[in-house]
C-alpha positions, 0 to 999 in steps of 0.5 A: 709440324715444327714449332716454326711451322705452327707459328707461321701457320698461326700468323698466316691464319690470323692475318686471313681472319683480320683481312676478312673482318675488315672486308678485304679480299685476303688473297689480294692482300697477301698478293699485294704484300708478297709482290712488294707493291704495298698498294693496300693499306696495312692491316694495322692502319686499317684497324686503327682507322676503323677503331677511330670511327667507333 
C-alpha cells in the first residue's frame, strides 16, 4: 500500500471509530457526506456537544 493509501485508510477507520463511539451508524454518516446532503451533524460538532455535557 502507498503512503497515501495508508493515510486514507487511517482517516477512514478513525472516522468509523468516532461515529461508533458517538452512537452513529457509520455507513449512514459516510453516505450522508459522500452524497453531499450533510443532513447529519459533523463528527466535530457532535464531539463538542458531547464534551460540553460532561
